VOMARLO-272046 format. One line per 3 residues: for each residue x, y, z of N, C-alpha, C. Coordinates in steps of 0.02 Angstrom, whole numbers, plus 32768, in hexadecimal, padded with zeros to 4 digits. Layout:
# VOMARLO-272046
X:Y:Z:X:Y:Z:X:Y:Z  ...
# end
This chain:
# VOMARLO-272046
7E69:803D:82D6:7E8A:8004:82B7:7EC8:7FEF:82E0  7ED1:7FAE:82E7:7F0D:7F94:8307:7F37:7F6E:82D3  7F78:7F7C:82D3:7FA6:7F5B:82A5:7FDF:7F3D:82CC
7FE9:7EFC:82C5:8022:7EDA:82E3:8052:7EC7:82AB  8093:7ED2:82B6:80C5:7EC3:8284:80F8:7E92:82A0  80FC:7E57:8282:812D:7E25:8296:816C:7E30:826E
81A3:7E3E:8290:81E1:7E51:826E:821E:7E3E:8298  8256:7E36:8278:8296:7E2C:829C:82B7:7E6F:82AB  829C:7EA6:828F:82BB:7EE8:8296:8287:7F1C:82A9
826F:7F1A:82E7:823B:7F48:82FD:824E:7F92:82F6  828E:7FA2:82FE:82A3:7FE8:82FB:8298:8007:82B6  8294:7FDE:8283:8289:7FF9:8240:8246:801D:823B
8218:800C:8266:81D5:8029:8262:81CE:8069:828B  8206:8083:82A5:8204:80C3:82C8:81ED:80FB:829A  81F9:80F2:8258:81E5:8125:8228:8199:8130:8227
8173:80FF:823F:812B:8106:8240:8113:8134:8278  8142:8150:829E:8130:817F:82D3:812E:81C7:82B9  813B:81D0:8279:8140:8214:825D:8107:8223:822D
8102:8263:821B:80D4:827B:81E8:808C:8267:81F8  8065:8256:81C4:801D:8249:81CC:8011:820B:81F8  803A:81D7:81EE:8031:819B:8217:803F:81A8:8260
8071:81D2:826D:8081:81E4:82B2:8047:8209:82D3  8027:8236:82AE:7FEE:825B:82C9:7FB3:822D:82D4  7FAA:81FD:82A6:7F74:81CD:82AE:7F7D:81A3:82ED
7FBB:8191:82FB:7FC9:816B:8338:7FBD:8195:8376  7FD0:81D5:8373:7FC6:8202:83AC:7F7B:820B:83BB  7F52:820A:8387:7F0A:8212:838F:7EE6:81D0:839D
7F0D:819A:83A3:7EF1:8158:83B0:7EC2:8140:8378  7ED0:8157:833C:7EAA:813F:8302:7EC6:80FC:82EA  7F05:80F0:82FB:7F25:80B0:82EA:7F57:809F:8320
7F59:805F:8331:7F89:8046:8362:7FB8:8016:833E  7FF8:8028:8339:8029:7FFF:8315:8059:7FE0:8347  805D:7F9E:8346:8086:7F79:8375:80B7:7F4B:834F
80F6:7F4C:8362:8127:7F1F:8343:8136:7EE5:8372  8140:7EAB:8354:814E:7E6D:8379:818D:7E4E:835C  81C1:7E48:8384:81FF:7E26:836F:81F4:7DDB:8375
81EA:7DBB:833C:81D9:7D74:8341:8215:7D47:8350  8250:7D65:8354:828A:7D3E:836B:827F:7D27:83B3  825A:7D4F:83D9:824C:7D3E:841F:821D:7D02:8426
8200:7CED:83EF:81D1:7CB5:83F0:81ED:7C77:83CD  8230:7C75:83C7:8250:7C3F:83A2:8248:7BFB:83C4  8244:7BFB:8407:823C:7BBC:842A:827C:7B95:8432
82B6:7BB4:8423:82F6:7B92:842E:8327:7BC3:844E  835A:7BA8:846F:8387:7BD2:8497:83B2:7C01:846D  83BA:7BF2:842D:83E2:7C1D:8402:83B8:7C50:83DD
8377:7C51:83EA:8349:7C7F:83C8:834D:7C7A:837C  8357:7C3E:8364:835D:7C32:831C:8317:7C30:82FD  830E:7C57:82C7:82CC:7C5A:82A6:82CE:7C3D:825F
8308:7C27:8248:830E:7C0C:8204:8333:7BC9:8207  832D:7BA3:81D1:834F:7B62:81CD:8356:7B4F:8183  837F:7B1B:8176:8389:7B04:8132:834A:7AE2:8117
833C:7AEA:80D7:82FF:7ACC:80BA:8306:7A80:80B2  82D0:7A5C:80C2:82CF:7A15:80B3:82D6:7A0A:8068  82FD:79D8:8055:8307:79CB:800E:8342:79F0:7FF0
8361:7A1B:8019:839B:7A41:8000:8386:7A80:7FDB  83B7:7AA7:7FC9:83AA:7AE6:7FA6:83D0:7B1F:7FC5  83CE:7B58:7FA3:83F2:7B93:7FB9:83CC:7BB9:7FEF
83F1:7BD9:801C:83D3:7C05:804D:83B3:7BE2:8088  8395:7C0B:80B3:8376:7BF3:80F0:832B:7C02:80EC  8303:7BDA:8110:82BB:7BE1:810F:82A2:7BF4:8155
8274:7C22:8158:8258:7C38:8198:822E:7C00:81B6  823E:7BEF:81F4:821E:7BB8:8217:81D5:7BCA:822A  81AA:7B98:8231:8165:7BA7:8244:815C:7BBB:828D
8184:7B9F:82BB:8178:7BAB:8302:8176:7BF4:8316  81A9:7C1C:8304:81A8:7C61:831C:816D:7C8A:8302  8157:7C7B:82C4:8120:7CA1:82A7:80DE:7C8B:82C6
80D2:7C4A:82CB:8094:7C32:82EB:8090:7C49:8333  80C8:7C43:8358:80C9:7C56:839E:80BB:7CA0:83A8  80DA:7CC9:837C:80D1:7D12:8382:8089:7D25:8373
806B:7D09:833F:8026:7D18:832E:7FF7:7D01:8366  8004:7CC6:8382:7FD9:7CAC:83B7:7FDD:7CD6:83F7  8013:7CFD:83FE:801A:7D27:843A:7FEF:7D66:8436
7FD6:7D76:83FB:7FB1:7DB3:83F1:7F66:7DA9:83FC  7F45:7DDE:8412:7EFC:7DDC:8419:7EDD:7DE6:83D4  7EB7:7DB5:83BD:7E9A:7DB7:837B:7E4F:7DA9:8380
7E2E:7DAF:8346:7DE8:7D9B:8342:7DDE:7D79:82FE  7DA3:7D63:82F1:7D96:7D3A:82B5:7DA2:7D60:8274  7D9F:7DA3:8276:7DA8:7DCB:8239:7DEE:7DE9:8233
7E1B:7DD8:8260:7E60:7DF0:825A:7E7F:7DD9:8218  7E9E:7E07:81F4:7EBF:7DF6:81B5:7F09:7DED:81C4  7F24:7DB2:81B4:7F6B:7DA2:81BF:7F8D:7DA2:817B
7FB9:7DD3:8170:7FD4:7DE1:812E:801D:7DCD:8129  802C:7DA2:80F9:8071:7D8C:80ED:808E:7DB7:80B4  80C5:7DD9:80C2:80E7:7E00:808E:8111:7DD1:8064
8101:7DCB:8025:8120:7D97:7FFC:811E:7DAA:7FB2  8156:7DA2:7F8C:8154:7DB2:7F45:8125:7D86:7F1D  8110:7D4E:7F39:80E0:7D22:7F17:8098:7D37:7F22
808E:7D69:7F4C:804B:7D7C:7F60:8025:7DA6:7F2E  7FE6:7DB3:7F3D:7FBC:7DDF:7F14:7FDB:7E25:7F11  7FD9:7E45:7ED7:7FF5:7E88:7ED0:7FCC:7EBA:7EF8
7FED:7EDD:7F26:7FCC:7F0F:7F4F:7FBD:7F4C:7F24  7F81:7F68:7F2C:7F6E:7FA4:7F07:7F3E:7FCE:7F31  7F26:8005:7F15:7EFC:8033:7F3A:7EBA:8011:7F4F
7EA0:7FE7:7F23:7E62:7FC4:7F34:7E6B:7F98:7F71  7EA4:7F75:7F75:7EB2:7F4B:7FAF:7EBD:7F77:7FED  7EDD:7FB0:7FE5:7EE7:7FDE:801D:7EA4:7FF5:8038
7E76:8006:800C:7E33:801B:8022:7E0F:7FE3:8047  7E16:7FA6:802D:7DF6:7F6D:804E:7E11:7F62:8094  7E54:7F64:809B:7E73:7F57:80DC:7E68:7F91:810D
7E5E:7FCD:80F4:7E54:8007:8120:7E12:8002:8147  7DE6:7FD6:8130:7DA6:7FCC:8152:7DA9:7F97:8189  7DE2:7F73:818E:7DEC:7F41:81C2:7E01:7F62:8203
7DF7:7F40:823B:7E0C:7F5D:827B:7E4A:7F3B:8299  7E61:7F03:827B:7E9E:7EE4:8293:7EC3:7EC3:825A  7F01:7ED9:824F:7F2D:7EBC:821C:7F6D:7EA4:823C
7F85:7E6A:8226:7FC6:7E51:823C:7FF1:7E48:81FE  802C:7E68:81FD:805B:7E62:81C6:8096:7E36:81DB  80A7:7E06:81B0:80E0:7DDA:81BD:8118:7DEB:818C
8150:7E04:81A7:8189:7E17:817D:81BD:7DDF:817D  81C7:7DC2:8144:81F6:7D8A:813F:823C:7DA0:812E  826A:7D70:8134:82B0:7D79:8120:82C9:7D36:8106
8307:7D35:80EF:8325:7CF7:80D7:8306:7CE2:8094  830B:7CA2:8084:82F6:7C8A:8042:82AA:7C86:803B  8287:7C7A:8072:823F:7C75:806D:8220:7C5E:80AE
81DF:7C4C:80AA:81B9:7C37:80E5:81AE:7BEC:80E3  81AB:7BCD:811E:8191:7B89:8122:8149:7B8B:8108  8139:7B5D:80DA:80F9:7B5F:80B7:80BD:7B5B:80E7
80C7:7B3E:8122:8090:7B38:8151:8077:7B7C:816A  80A3:7BAE:8167:808E:7BF2:817A:805A:7C0A:8148  8067:7C01:8108:8038:7C15:80D4:7FF6:7BEE:80DA
7FFD:7BAC:80E3:7FC4:7B7F:80DC:7F95:7B82:8118  7FB0:7B8B:8154:7F87:7B83:818F:7F80:7BC2:81BA  7FA4:7BF8:81AA:7FA4:7C31:81D7:7F89:7C71:81B8
7FA1:7C83:817D:7F92:7CC5:8161:7F4F:7CC6:813D  7F32:7D02:8138:7EF5:7D0C:8112:7F03:7D2C:80CF  7F3B:7D51:80CA:7F4C:7D74:808C:7F97:7D70:807F
7FAA:7D6B:8040:7FEF:7D73:802B:7FF2:7DAE:7FFB  801C:7DE0:800B:801F:7E1D:7FE3:8066:7E2E:7FCF  806B:7E4D:7F94:80AB:7E63:7F79:80A4:7EAA:7F60
80D9:7ED2:7F65:80D7:7F16:7F4A:80F4:7F1A:7F04  810B:7EE2:7EE9:8125:7EE4:7EA4:814E:7EA7:7E93  815F:7EA3:7E54:8185:7E6A:7E3B:81D1:7E74:7E43
81E5:7E79:7E82:822C:7E80:7E92:8237:7E65:7ED8  8275:7E58:7EEA:8285:7E39:7F2A:82A5:7E6C:7F59  828F:7E6D:7F97:82AD:7E95:7FCC:82D3:7E67:7FFC
82FF:7E84:8024:8323:7E5B:8055:82F6:7E44:808D  82BE:7E67:8096:828E:7E54:80C9:824C:7E76:80BD  8219:7E64:80E2:81D7:7E7F:80D7:81C9:7EC2:80F9
81F9:7EDC:811E:81EC:7F19:8145:81D9:7F55:8119  81FF:7F61:80E4:81F0:7F9C:80BA:81AD:7F94:8097  819D:7F57:8082:815C:7F4A:8063:8124:7F56:8095
812E:7F3F:80D3:80FB:7F49:8106:80F0:7F93:8114  8126:7FBA:8118:8120:8001:8125:80FA:8024:80ED  8108:8012:80AF:80E5:8030:8076:809B:8021:8079
808A:7FE2:8088:8044:7FCF:808B:8020:7FF1:80C6  8041:7FF2:80FF:8022:8010:813A:8014:805A:812F  8044:807D:8110:803A:80C4:8101:7FFE:80CD:80D3
7FFB:80A3:809F:7FC5:80A7:806E:7F81:8098:808D  7F7F:8069:80BC:7F41:8054:80DC:7F29:8088:8110  7F57:809C:813C:7F43:80C7:8175:7F2B:810B:815D
7F47:8125:8127:7F31:8167:8110:7EE8:8167:80FA  7ECC:812B:80ED:7E87:8125:80D8:7E57:811A:8113  7E73:8110:814E:7E48:8108:818A:7E26:814A:8198
7DE5:814A:81A6:7DC1:8189:81B2:7DE3:81B6:81E5  7DE6:81F6:81D4:7E02:822C:81FF:7E4E:8230:81FF  7E71:8201:81DF:7EBA:8203:81DF:7ED3:823E:81B6
7EB5:824A:817C:7ECA:8282:8151:7EA4:82C2:8162  7E76:82BF:8190:7E50:82FB:81A3:7E11:8302:817B  7E17:8303:8138:7DDE:8308:810C:7DDA:82CA:80E1
7DA0:82AC:80DE:7D97:826F:80B7:7DA8:827B:806E  7D9A:82B9:8055:7DA5:82C8:800F:7DEF:82CA:7FFD  7E1C:82CD:802E:7E63:82D7:8022:7E81:82A2:7FF5
7E67:8265:7FF7:7E85:822F:7FD0:7E5B:8219:7F95  7E20:8238:7F8C:7DF2:821F:7F58:7E0B:8229:7F11  7E34:825D:7F05:7E4D:8269:7EC1:7E95:8250:7EB8
7EB0:822F:7EEA:7EF4:8214:7EE3:7EF8:81E2:7EAA  7F35:81DA:7E8F:7F3F:81A7:7E5C:7F28:8164:7E76  7F05:813F:7E4B:7EEB:80FC:7E59:7EAA:80FC:7E82
7E9D:8132:7EA8:7E5F:8132:7ED0:7E21:8130:7EA4  7E25:8152:7E6B:7DED:8152:7E3C:7DF4:811C:7E07  7E2D:80FC:7E05:7E3C:80CC:7DD0:7E68:80E9:7D9A
7E75:812B:7D9E:7EA0:814E:7D6E:7ED9:8171:7D94  7F0B:8187:7D6E:7F40:81AF:7D8C:7F27:81F5:7D98  7F43:8216:7DCA:7F2C:8258:7DDD:7F40:828C:7DA9
7F17:82BF:7DA0:7F25:82F6:7D73:7F5F:8321:7D8E  7F80:8349:7D63:7FB8:8375:7D7A:7F9E:83A9:7DAC  7FC9:83B9:7DDD:7FB9:83EB:7E0F:7FEA:8426:7E0B
7FD2:8462:7E19:7FFB:849E:7E19:7FEC:84C8:7E56  801B:84F4:7E69:800F:8525:7E9E:8035:8565:7E8D  8033:8596:7EB9:8054:85D5:7EAC:80A1:85CE:7EAE
80C4:85F7:7E87:80AC:862E:7E5D:8090:8615:7E1A  8064:863C:7DFC:8045:8629:7DBD:807A:8623:7D86  80AA:8650:7D88:80E1:864E:7D57:8123:8647:7D7C
8148:8613:7D6B:8189:8609:7D8B:81BE:85FF:7D54  81E9:8631:7D4D:821E:862F:7D1B:8204:861E:7CD5  81CB:863B:7CC5:81AE:8630:7C83:8183:85F2:7C7D
8180:85CB:7CB2:8156:858E:7CB3:8114:85A0:7CD4  80DE:859F:7CAC:809E:85B9:7CC4:806B:8582:7CD4  803F:8592:7D01:8007:8567:7D12:7FD3:856D:7CDB
7FB3:8537:7CC5:7F7E:853C:7C92:7F49:856E:7CA7  7F35:859B:7C78:7F06:85D0:7C87:7EC4:85B7:7CA3  7EAF:857D:7C8B:7E6D:8564:7C9F:7E68:855A:7CEB
7EA1:854A:7D0B:7EA0:853C:7D53:7E98:857C:7D7D  7EA4:85B5:7D5F:7E9B:85F5:7D83:7E5F:861C:7D68  7E37:85FB:7D3D:7DFE:861C:7D1E:7DC3:8625:7D4D
7DBF:85FA:7D80:7D86:85FC:7DAD:7D49:85D8:7D93  7D4E:85BA:7D57:7D17:8596:7D39:7D1B:854D:7D4F  7CF5:853B:7D83:7CFD:84FB:7DA3:7CED:84C0:7D76
7CB9:84C7:7D4C:7CA7:8490:7D20:7CDE:8483:7CED  7CFA:84B8:7CD0:7D31:84AF:7CA0:7D6F:8491:7CC1  7D7B:84A6:7CFF:7DB4:848A:7D24:7DA9:8440:7D30
7D6C:842D:7D41:7D5D:83E6:7D4D:7D69:83BD:7D0D  7D52:83D7:7CD4:7D5B:83B3:7C95:7DA5:83AF:7C83  7DC9:83E7:7C8D:7E11:83E8:7C7F:7E36:83B3:7CA9
7E26:83AF:7CE8:7E48:837F:7D15:7E36:8338:7D02  7DF8:832C:7CF0:7DE4:82E9:7CDB:7E09:82D5:7C9B  7E0F:8303:7C6D:7E32:82F4:7C2F:7E7C:82E8:7C3B
7E9B:8311:7C65:7EE2:8308:7C74:7EEF:82C6:7C99  7EC0:82B3:7CC4:7EC7:8274:7CE8:7EC3:823A:7CB6  7E95:823D:7C87:7E8F:8209:7C53:7ECE:8207:7C27
7EE6:8243:7C15:7F20:8247:7BE9:7F5E:8229:7C0B  7F68:823B:7C49:7FA2:8221:7C6E:7F9E:81D5:7C76  7F62:81BC:7C83:7F58:8174:7C89:7F64:8151:7C46
7F4A:816E:7C11:7F51:8151:7BCE:7F9A:814D:7BB9  7FC1:8180:7BCB:8008:8182:7BB8:8035:8159:7BE5  8026:8159:7C26:8054:813A:7C56:803E:80F5:7C6E
7FFD:80EC:7C77:7FE4:80AC:7C90:7FA6:8096:7C68  7FAE:8089:7C27:7F73:8075:7C00:7F52:8035:7C19  7F78:800D:7C3E:7F5B:7FCF:7C59:7F20:7FDD:7C88
7F21:8017:7CA9:7EEB:8028:7CD7:7EA9:8033:7CB2  7EAD:8049:7C74:7E71:8056:7C4D:7E4F:8016:7C37  7E73:7FDE:7C3A:7E56:7F9F:7C25:7E1E:7F88:7C54
7E22:7F9D:7C92:7DEF:7F89:7CC3:7DC5:7FC3:7CDC  7DD5:8000:7CC4:7DB1:803C:7CDB:7D73:8046:7CAF  7D39:8052:7CCE:7CFB:805D:7CA8:7CF3:80A7:7C9B
7CFC:80BB:7C5C:7CF4:8101:7C49:7CAB:8115:7C47  7C9B:8151:7C60:7C58:816B:7C56:7C55:818E:7C12  7C1C:81A6:7BFF:7C13:81C3:7BBC:7C42:81FE:7BB0
7C48:8229:7BE2:7C74:8263:7BDB:7CBD:824E:7BD4  7CD1:821E:7BFA:7D17:8206:7BF8:7D27:81E5:7BB5  7CF6:81C2:7B98:7D01:81A4:7B56:7D0F:81D9:7B21
7CEA:820F:7B24:7CF4:8247:7AF5:7D38:8267:7B00  7D4A:8272:7B3F:7D8A:8291:7B50:7DC4:8265:7B39  7DBE:8224:7B43:7DF4:81F7:7B2F:7DFD:81F6:7AE4
7DC7:81F9:7ABE:7DCD:81FD:7A75:7DEF:823E:7A60  7DDF:8274:7A83:7E00:82B4:7A75:7E4B:82AF:7A82  7E5D:828F:7AB9:7EA4:8286:7ACB:7EC9:825F:7A96
7EAB:8229:7A7F:7ECB:81FF:7A4B:7ED5:8226:7A0B  7EA4:824E:79F7:7EAA:8276:79B9:7EE0:82AB:79C1  7EE1:82CC:79FB:7F13:8300:7A07:7F5A:82E4:7A06
7F63:82A8:7A20:7FA6:828A:7A23:7FBD:8273:79DE  7F8E:8265:79B1:7FA0:8251:796D:7FB7:828C:7943  7F9D:82C8:7954:7FAE:8303:792D:7FF2:8321:793F
# end
């Protein structure tokens, strides 16, 4: 996978050289390139923003530096050009899985009051947001998305199964996890997890995943299709919580 990031602050992405993403880059599983679009401003002052037509607060990102920067990159017909924007589609695990199957992504990190509308209308393929809040720029949103996407690229995590039970990967929140010691200052690991009975452990984890989702993110259950066993477990959870 190749990822190009258009930004005014390329150094912010040095953090992508560490941990799992850093190893993925070392193995050439992903190529991450930053582009300072100030260099594509087309004016002697390297100005990338200007006052909005019609008046208003703040400055608007000009079209020239963004179009010029994107045009400088090697692309193909399936390249996804992603605008980081609070007005965009909410980014989630499903979108991360979709984008992890692409071989070229371009992220545009904005600043100031907003973008010239022609960038949205004529250049980008996707507009994405990480939530209903405003950041000073798109860099942190881009880093979060890139981390979420790259970890799903084959061989990045080592084992494909490593991410299959993660929260949101199945449509539910992940079940509680424990490790040694079994007893820590009187706080004990549930006996079932050390019983060695794999089927009971599987049922326990499925129930705990449903319970956590029901209590913390019930909205996820509105679109999740329960199987027969999960329906029974969810009814048990509701009865137990009432008592």
